[in-house]
N, CA, C and O of each residue as an XYZ file, in Angstrom:
600
protein
N      -2.728    269.775    -45.267
C      -2.979    271.318    -45.338
C      -3.004    271.479    -46.608
O      -2.428    270.494    -47.071
N      -3.496    272.470    -47.835
C      -2.893    273.005    -49.196
C      -3.274    273.927    -49.274
O      -4.334    274.347    -48.810
N      -2.008    274.797    -50.263
C      -2.146    276.020    -50.183
C      -1.846    276.670    -51.668
O      -0.866    276.210    -52.253
N      -2.530    277.598    -52.261
C      -1.883    278.055    -53.395
C      -1.374    279.304    -52.660
O      -1.864    279.812    -51.651
N      -0.365    279.678    -53.314
C       0.770    280.819    -52.621
C       1.008    281.296    -53.874
O       1.476    280.545    -54.730
N       0.592    283.161    -54.253
C       0.544    283.974    -55.302
C       1.077    285.261    -54.982
O       0.504    286.146    -54.346
N       2.483    285.296    -55.588
C       3.140    286.657    -55.238
C       2.190    287.933    -56.134
O       2.053    287.598    -57.311
N       1.730    288.880    -55.901
C       0.789    289.850    -56.078
C       1.349    291.421    -55.645
O       1.526    291.929    -54.538
N       1.542    291.943    -57.030
C       1.757    293.575    -57.112
C       0.246    294.217    -55.814
O       0.437    295.243    -55.160
N      -0.980    293.484    -55.688
C      -1.936    294.033    -55.280
C      -2.871    292.957    -54.950
O      -2.733    291.884    -55.537
N      -3.911    293.118    -53.990
C      -4.831    292.520    -53.857
C      -5.888    292.782    -53.063
O      -5.640    293.393    -52.024
N      -7.406    292.365    -53.366
C      -8.431    292.716    -52.639
C      -9.409    291.846    -52.274
O     -10.093    291.801    -53.297
N      -9.954    291.078    -51.427
C     -10.886    290.500    -51.035
C     -12.004    291.002    -50.697
O     -11.932    291.952    -49.918
N     -13.547    290.502    -51.201
C     -14.500    291.167    -50.738
C     -15.447    290.201    -50.396
O     -15.522    289.322    -51.255
N     -16.350    290.020    -49.249
C     -17.516    289.291    -48.896
C     -18.490    289.954    -48.406
O     -18.380    290.677    -47.416
N     -19.666    289.751    -49.127
C     -20.795    290.067    -48.642
C     -20.952    291.635    -49.001
O     -21.505    292.447    -48.260
N     -20.423    291.905    -50.152
C     -20.324    293.419    -50.828
C     -19.437    294.374    -49.980
O     -19.591    295.585    -50.140
N     -18.338    293.824    -48.912
C     -17.515    294.587    -48.365
C     -16.100    294.450    -48.478
O     -15.641    293.328    -48.261
N     -15.364    295.326    -48.760
C     -13.796    294.945    -48.984
C     -13.338    294.462    -47.526
O     -13.296    295.418    -46.752
N     -13.054    293.479    -47.055
C     -12.785    292.803    -45.619
C     -11.039    292.407    -45.718
O     -10.541    291.740    -44.811
N     -10.180    292.887    -46.908
C      -8.880    292.534    -46.991
C      -8.544    293.311    -48.168
O      -9.300    293.271    -49.139
N      -7.262    294.166    -48.188
C      -6.748    294.723    -49.208
C      -5.169    295.232    -49.248
O      -4.867    296.193    -48.542
N      -4.476    294.793    -49.814
C      -2.854    294.440    -49.612
C      -1.864    295.377    -50.959
O      -2.308    295.012    -52.048
N      -1.252    295.932    -51.058
C      -0.238    296.361    -52.182
C       0.356    295.202    -52.389
O      -0.258    294.136    -52.324
N       1.708    295.304    -52.682
C       2.780    294.065    -53.015
C       2.584    293.072    -51.670
O       2.414    293.472    -50.518
N       2.642    291.870    -52.055
C       2.797    290.659    -51.184
C       2.123    289.319    -51.679
O       2.105    288.990    -52.865
N       1.607    288.626    -50.721
C       0.769    287.363    -51.052
C      -0.385    287.417    -51.015
O      -1.079    288.332    -50.571
N      -0.795    286.155    -51.614
C      -2.287    285.741    -51.608
C      -2.262    283.990    -51.377
O      -1.822    283.113    -52.119
N      -2.752    283.925    -50.381
C      -2.631    282.396    -49.715
C      -3.979    281.740    -49.548
O      -4.632    281.767    -48.505
N      -4.381    281.070    -50.816
C      -5.581    280.317    -50.751
C      -5.386    279.288    -49.812
O      -4.396    278.570    -49.947
N      -6.232    279.083    -48.807
C      -5.444    277.669    -47.947
C      -7.039    276.794    -48.037
O      -8.173    277.272    -48.040
N      -6.638    275.506    -48.098
C      -7.359    274.443    -48.020
C      -7.269    273.477    -47.071
O      -6.446    272.650    -47.465
N      -7.782    273.129    -45.845
C      -7.743    272.647    -44.592
C      -8.496    270.923    -45.129
O      -9.464    270.886    -45.888
N      -8.124    270.203    -44.814
C      -8.199    268.844    -44.733
C      -8.706    267.964    -43.723
O      -8.519    268.457    -42.610
N      -9.222    266.956    -43.687
C      -9.827    266.138    -42.542
C      -8.597    265.986    -41.321
O      -8.702    266.293    -40.133
N      -7.467    265.438    -41.999
C      -6.292    264.895    -41.436
C      -5.381    265.884    -40.908
O      -4.370    265.590    -40.270
N      -5.867    267.433    -41.268
C      -4.708    268.404    -40.753
C      -5.163    268.599    -39.345
O      -6.170    268.345    -38.685
N      -3.728    269.286    -39.121
C      -3.236    269.778    -37.319
C      -2.721    270.714    -37.007
O      -1.913    271.103    -37.849
N      -2.840    271.623    -35.695
C      -2.191    272.536    -35.852
C      -0.805    272.616    -36.212
O      -0.350    273.632    -36.738
N       0.012    271.433    -35.917
C       1.487    271.512    -36.363
C       1.353    271.373    -38.316
O       2.382    271.489    -38.981
N       0.331    271.187    -38.829
C       0.310    271.604    -40.000
C       0.096    273.314    -40.350
O       0.728    274.041    -41.116
N      -0.803    273.539    -39.651
C      -0.911    275.394    -39.880
C       0.464    275.888    -39.321
O       0.855    276.891    -39.918
N       1.290    275.456    -38.346
C       2.176    276.139    -37.980
C       3.348    275.767    -38.967
O       4.190    276.620    -39.250
N       3.400    274.541    -39.472
C       4.668    274.721    -40.823
C       4.273    275.228    -41.774
O       5.236    275.589    -42.450
N       3.291    275.485    -42.259
C       2.747    275.964    -43.286
C       2.877    277.445    -43.341
O       3.261    278.041    -44.348
N       2.590    277.933    -42.384
C       2.416    279.185    -42.047
C       4.129    279.535    -42.122
O       4.567    280.355    -42.929
N       4.871    278.901    -41.311
C       6.559    279.155    -41.542
C       7.054    278.799    -43.163
O       8.009    279.445    -43.592
N       6.635    278.136    -43.742
C       7.158    278.082    -45.368
C       6.532    279.181    -46.194
O       7.039    279.554    -47.252
N       5.274    279.759    -45.630
C       4.987    280.807    -46.536
C       5.379    282.095    -46.255
O       5.175    283.064    -46.986
N       6.041    282.105    -45.005
C       6.583    283.372    -44.525
C       7.989    283.342    -44.755
O       8.702    284.242    -44.311
N       8.402    282.495    -45.337
C      10.185    282.229    -45.207
C      10.309    281.920    -46.865
O      11.411    281.476    -47.188
N       9.563    282.052    -47.701
C       9.815    281.352    -49.300
C      10.326    282.638    -49.535
O      10.006    283.676    -48.955
N      11.320    282.452    -50.623
C      12.442    283.222    -50.924
C      11.658    283.624    -52.404
O      11.892    283.058    -53.472
N      11.049    284.314    -52.279
C      10.174    284.492    -54.408
C      10.186    286.089    -54.438
O       9.870    286.452    -55.571
N      10.441    287.176    -53.590
C      10.316    288.359    -53.698
C      11.804    288.836    -54.735
O      12.777    288.389    -54.127
N      12.090    289.273    -55.519
C      13.044    290.263    -56.072
C      14.103    290.729    -54.840
O      13.634    291.042    -53.745
N      15.288    290.751    -55.037
C      16.318    291.352    -54.480
C      17.000    292.396    -55.325
O      16.457    292.308    -56.426
N      17.882    293.305    -55.365
C      18.707    294.118    -55.900
C      18.800    293.845    -57.372
O      18.819    294.673    -58.282
N      18.856    292.544    -57.444
C      19.655    292.342    -58.680
C      18.220    292.030    -59.619
O      18.260    292.154    -60.843
N      17.186    291.688    -59.031
C      16.056    291.363    -59.769
C      16.028    289.295    -59.515
O      15.192    288.610    -60.105
N      16.738    288.884    -58.881
C      16.802    287.786    -58.513
C      15.592    287.308    -57.245
O      15.639    287.853    -56.142
N      14.738    286.441    -57.504
C      13.824    285.982    -56.562
C      14.840    285.302    -55.227
O      15.485    284.261    -55.360
N      14.815    286.039    -54.107
C      15.789    285.688    -53.286
C      15.015    286.541    -51.826
O      15.614    286.622    -50.754
N      14.282    286.845    -51.943
C      13.791    287.620    -50.737
C      12.716    286.964    -50.070
O      11.918    286.318    -50.750
N      12.548    287.059    -48.502
C      11.368    286.304    -48.246
C      10.046    287.693    -48.085
O      10.477    288.767    -48.506
N       9.037    287.731    -47.716
C       7.830    288.727    -47.782
C       8.424    289.966    -46.881
O       8.387    291.156    -47.195
N       8.964    289.419    -45.724
C       9.481    290.384    -44.367
C      10.266    291.494    -45.053
O      10.417    292.619    -44.579
N      10.826    290.997    -46.399
C      11.842    291.991    -46.698
C      11.159    293.110    -47.884
O      11.698    294.056    -48.458
N       9.990    292.660    -47.962
C       9.603    293.797    -49.197
C       8.431    294.955    -48.338
O       7.410    294.687    -47.703
N       8.961    296.043    -48.584
C       8.674    297.021    -48.119
C       6.900    297.150    -48.509
O       6.364    297.014    -49.609
N       6.242    297.473    -47.103
C       5.058    297.275    -47.023
C       4.250    295.818    -47.377
O       3.079    295.798    -47.756
N       5.064    294.638    -47.190
C       4.865    293.425    -47.604
C       3.683    293.101    -46.658
O       3.512    293.433    -45.485
N       2.764    292.216    -47.651
C       1.322    291.916    -46.542
C       0.864    290.300    -47.194
O       1.104    289.898    -48.333
N       0.419    289.838    -46.512
C      -0.412    288.682    -46.867
C      -1.990    288.866    -47.187
O      -2.489    289.782    -46.535
N      -2.865    288.197    -48.042
C      -4.544    288.066    -47.700
C      -4.447    286.708    -47.730
O      -3.791    286.062    -48.548
N      -5.189    286.223    -46.720
C      -5.189    284.814    -46.909
C      -7.069    284.368    -46.898
O      -7.926    284.962    -46.244
N      -7.268    283.316    -47.716
C      -8.468    283.222    -47.914
C      -8.781    281.596    -47.888
O      -8.214    280.782    -48.617
N      -9.528    281.367    -47.164
C     -10.041    279.694    -46.623
C     -10.542    279.366    -48.246
O     -11.295    280.164    -48.804
N     -10.161    278.388    -48.802
C     -10.789    278.002    -50.315
C     -10.522    276.156    -50.081
O      -9.431    275.614    -50.259
N     -11.803    275.427    -49.652
C     -12.354    274.379    -49.136
C     -12.042    273.375    -50.599
O     -11.689    272.195    -50.588
N     -12.206    273.947    -51.397
C     -12.209    273.676    -52.793
C     -10.835    272.825    -53.460
O     -10.716    272.084    -54.436
N      -9.866    273.336    -52.403
C      -8.693    272.944    -52.779
C      -8.547    271.376    -52.666
O      -7.648    270.761    -53.239
N      -9.463    270.814    -51.914
C      -9.435    269.362    -51.337
C     -10.352    268.768    -52.348
O     -10.573    267.559    -52.279
N     -11.040    269.652    -53.497
C     -12.178    268.815    -54.414
C     -11.206    267.732    -55.056
O     -10.050    267.999    -55.386
N     -11.788    266.499    -55.195
C     -11.320    265.705    -56.120
C     -12.227    265.018    -57.345
O     -13.204    264.273    -57.260
N     -11.452    265.613    -58.659
C     -12.181    265.487    -59.811
C     -11.853    264.634    -60.689
O     -12.129    264.773    -61.880
N     -11.082    263.424    -60.099
C     -10.767    262.471    -60.889
C     -11.793    261.644    -61.353
O     -11.347    260.968    -62.281
N     -13.256    261.330    -61.069
C     -14.229    260.772    -61.518
C     -15.437    261.711    -61.750
O     -15.655    262.576    -60.902
N     -16.197    261.611    -62.779
C     -17.016    262.420    -63.114
C     -16.583    263.529    -63.256
O     -15.413    263.854    -63.457
N     -17.882    264.453    -63.120
C     -17.749    266.239    -63.523
C     -17.937    266.791    -62.411
O     -18.037    268.016    -62.340
N     -18.025    265.970    -61.292
C     -18.933    266.834    -60.210
C     -17.915    266.511    -59.172
O     -18.058    265.420    -58.621
N     -16.723    267.401    -58.734
C     -15.566    267.597    -57.833
C     -16.574    266.551    -56.078
O     -17.732    266.767    -55.721
N     -15.880    265.846    -55.617
C     -15.908    265.387    -54.208
C     -15.137    265.915    -53.425
O     -13.909    265.883    -53.502
N     -15.993    266.614    -52.344
C     -15.319    267.486    -51.594
C     -15.004    266.803    -49.878
O     -14.869    267.509    -48.879
N     -14.938    265.228    -49.905
C     -14.938    264.268    -48.602
C     -13.820    264.629    -48.164
O     -13.881    264.639    -46.934
N     -12.643    264.989    -48.595
C     -11.464    265.266    -47.754
C     -10.886    266.143    -47.009
O      -9.898    266.093    -46.276
N     -12.099    267.486    -47.463
C     -11.805    268.630    -46.980
C     -13.015    268.848    -45.871
O     -14.240    268.728    -45.869
N     -11.730    269.332    -44.696
C     -12.465    269.292    -43.256
C     -14.049    269.853    -42.877
O     -14.676    270.446    -43.755
N     -14.417    269.721    -42.061
C     -15.548    270.383    -41.945
C     -15.537    271.602    -41.300
O     -14.509    271.750    -40.641
N     -16.471    272.726    -41.238
C     -16.168    274.063    -41.079
C     -15.418    274.214    -39.574
O     -14.415    274.872    -39.294
N     -16.489    273.143    -38.470
C     -15.839    273.603    -37.216
C     -14.590    273.164    -37.007
O     -14.093    273.548    -35.949
N     -13.883    272.430    -37.735
C     -12.600    271.804    -37.570
C     -11.621    272.385    -38.346
O     -10.418    272.327    -38.088
N     -12.200    273.042    -39.458
C     -11.414    273.992    -40.383
C     -11.002    275.367    -39.603
O      -9.918    275.862    -39.294
N     -12.393    275.764    -39.422
C     -11.981    277.510    -39.122
C     -11.057    277.864    -37.754
O     -10.709    279.018    -37.505
N     -10.640    276.483    -36.736
C      -9.597    277.010    -36.076
C      -8.335    277.280    -36.741
O      -7.577    278.249    -36.711
N      -8.302    275.742    -37.579
C      -6.994    275.795    -38.440
C      -6.786    276.971    -38.888
O      -5.919    277.662    -38.353
N      -7.308    277.307    -39.640
C      -7.450    278.542    -40.699
C      -7.156    279.646    -39.497
O      -6.121    280.220    -39.835
N      -7.548    280.097    -38.447
C      -7.231    281.173    -37.470
C      -5.875    280.763    -36.847
O      -5.032    281.574    -36.464
N      -5.758    279.455    -36.787
C      -4.134    279.351    -36.369
C      -3.021    279.421    -37.490
O      -1.890    279.775    -37.157
N      -3.318    279.070    -38.910
C      -2.163    279.704    -39.896
C      -2.319    281.290    -39.906
O      -1.278    281.903    -40.145
N      -3.187    281.857    -39.736
C      -3.235    283.444    -39.733
C      -2.776    284.013    -38.413
O      -2.174    285.086    -38.388
N      -3.016    283.395    -37.418
C      -2.141    283.654    -35.948
C      -0.273    283.615    -36.119
O       0.752    284.143    -35.687
N      -0.672    282.786    -36.883
C       1.014    282.136    -36.686
C       1.996    283.093    -37.596
O       3.195    283.262    -37.374
N       1.205    283.712    -38.719
C       1.856    284.401    -39.543
C       1.902    285.996    -38.755
O       2.922    286.684    -38.773
N       0.802    286.368    -38.176
C       0.765    287.749    -37.531
C       1.686    287.387    -36.352
O       2.069    288.431    -35.823
N       2.168    286.329    -35.764
C       2.700    286.424    -34.769
C       4.382    286.406    -35.388
O       5.202    286.800    -34.559
N       4.797    286.100    -36.386
C       5.749    286.341    -36.736
C       6.255    287.755    -37.118
O       7.431    288.053    -37.328
N       5.068    288.662    -37.181
C       5.231    290.395    -37.361
C       4.884    290.422    -38.568
O       5.161    291.503    -39.086
N       4.389    289.691    -39.254
C       3.538    289.882    -40.628
C       2.383    290.657    -40.604
O       1.562    290.529    -39.696
N       2.199    291.690    -41.791
C       0.778    291.829    -41.951
C      -0.049    291.103    -43.008
O       0.284    290.746    -44.138
N      -1.582    290.932    -42.157
C      -2.411    289.918    -42.555
C      -3.500    290.496    -42.881
O      -3.897    291.236    -41.981
N      -4.334    290.467    -44.035
C      -5.609    290.736    -44.186
C      -6.311    289.339    -44.385
O      -5.600    288.372    -44.661
N      -7.766    289.181    -44.250
C      -8.361    288.251    -44.661
C      -9.511    288.138    -45.244
O      -9.920    289.241    -45.607
N     -10.430    287.012    -45.570
C     -11.632    287.254    -45.998
C     -12.395    286.981    -44.923
O     -12.060    287.361    -43.802
N     -13.514    286.285    -45.154
C     -14.727    286.288    -43.959
C     -14.675    284.465    -44.221
O     -14.941    283.986    -45.323
N     -14.269    283.555    -42.947
C     -14.431    282.124    -43.255
C     -16.131    282.042    -43.529
O     -17.079    282.693    -43.090
N     -16.008    280.948    -44.442
C     -17.749    280.454    -44.681
C     -18.423    281.436    -45.334
O     -19.607    281.523    -45.008
N     -18.004    282.270    -46.227
C     -18.651    283.302    -46.979
C     -18.502    283.348    -48.489
O     -17.418    282.919    -48.884
N     -19.144    283.670    -49.201
C     -18.616    283.742    -50.768
C     -17.978    284.785    -50.712
O     -18.366    285.737    -50.036
N     -17.016    284.797    -51.326
C     -16.269    285.790    -51.618
C     -15.780    286.293    -52.892
O     -15.984    285.591    -53.882
N     -15.051    287.603    -53.045
C     -14.862    287.679    -54.665
C     -13.198    288.039    -54.456
O     -13.102    289.014    -53.711
N     -12.068    287.609    -54.831
C     -10.922    287.769    -54.858
C      -9.930    288.209    -56.216
O      -9.453    287.457    -57.065
N      -9.817    289.584    -56.103
C      -8.909    290.468    -57.231
C      -7.844    290.460    -56.786
O      -7.690    290.717    -55.592
N      -6.721    290.149    -57.648
C      -5.367    290.163    -57.620
C      -4.549    290.450    -58.818
O      -4.730    289.729    -59.799
N      -3.674    291.403    -58.880
C      -2.474    291.497    -59.799
C      -1.468    290.449    -59.524
O      -0.954    290.611    -58.417
N      -1.038    289.459    -60.153
C      -0.257    288.315    -59.836
C       1.147    289.085    -60.421
O       1.077    289.757    -61.450
N       2.051    288.977    -59.895
C       3.312    289.490    -60.283
C       3.836    288.535    -60.680
O       3.785    287.539    -59.959
N       4.509    288.460    -61.910
C       5.604    287.300    -62.153
C       5.364    286.574    -63.457
O       6.228    286.294    -64.288
N       4.226    286.339    -63.515
C       3.592    285.493    -62.259
C       4.438    284.690    -61.526
O       5.432    284.309    -62.145
N       4.335    284.345    -60.447
C       4.934    283.910    -59.484
C       3.880    282.968    -58.451
O       3.350    283.648    -57.572
N       3.604    281.845    -58.455
C       2.219    281.009    -58.252
C       3.168    279.653    -57.905
O       3.977    279.155    -58.688
N       2.802    279.072    -56.231
C       3.512    278.296    -55.797
C       2.375    277.015    -55.036
O       1.598    277.371    -54.150
N       2.416    275.658    -55.481
C       0.986    274.727    -54.783
C       2.026    274.250    -53.780
O       3.095    273.793    -54.186
N       1.677    274.362    -52.160
C       2.174    273.876    -51.100
C       1.058    272.920    -50.547
O      -0.142    273.183    -50.469
N       1.697    271.747    -50.176
C       1.009    270.589    -49.496
C       1.605    270.160    -48.158
O       2.717    269.653    -48.310
N       1.242    270.210    -47.050
C       1.882    269.853    -46.095
C       1.938    268.187    -46.175
O       3.099    267.861    -45.925
N       1.242    267.195    -46.392
C       0.947    266.069    -46.704
C       2.112    265.604    -47.681
O       2.209    264.378    -47.734
N       3.015    266.306    -48.462
C       3.754    265.988    -49.127
C       5.343    266.169    -48.359
O       6.445    265.777    -48.744
N       5.009    266.803    -47.329
C       6.566    266.997    -46.634
C       6.615    266.029    -44.940
O       7.291    266.241    -43.934
N       5.826    265.210    -45.175
C       5.594    264.148    -44.171
C       6.623    262.995    -44.533
O       6.661    261.966    -43.858
């Protein structure tokens, strides 16, 4: 499971012309699910995202998790293109991305894990074209990959 984690001052996701998620301070997580990903990967990644200490403390040092940010929430957007392989040619291959019927339950598991930790989570709409607008804060952007943790 791969994710792009971005600390944001604000973010909004729209699908089919309507806003499906909007937050103030927090994080946007673009989530890519691969063929070999499992529920354990979703739980591990959710735990990591929830505990990342990338928000500023009173001294301005990145030392706090999102739960310490007043009003801090997540926007989680599915993004199969994170599994795109562009090493050969100019058209990426998405052969390693999980098919939608496998990916959607794992996406929902990731979201449920964050919510189960008491965190606010807004989402896009799975398997639709979306527009994500955000104000990157810092900027702080991290690449997370559960395959690298095994």
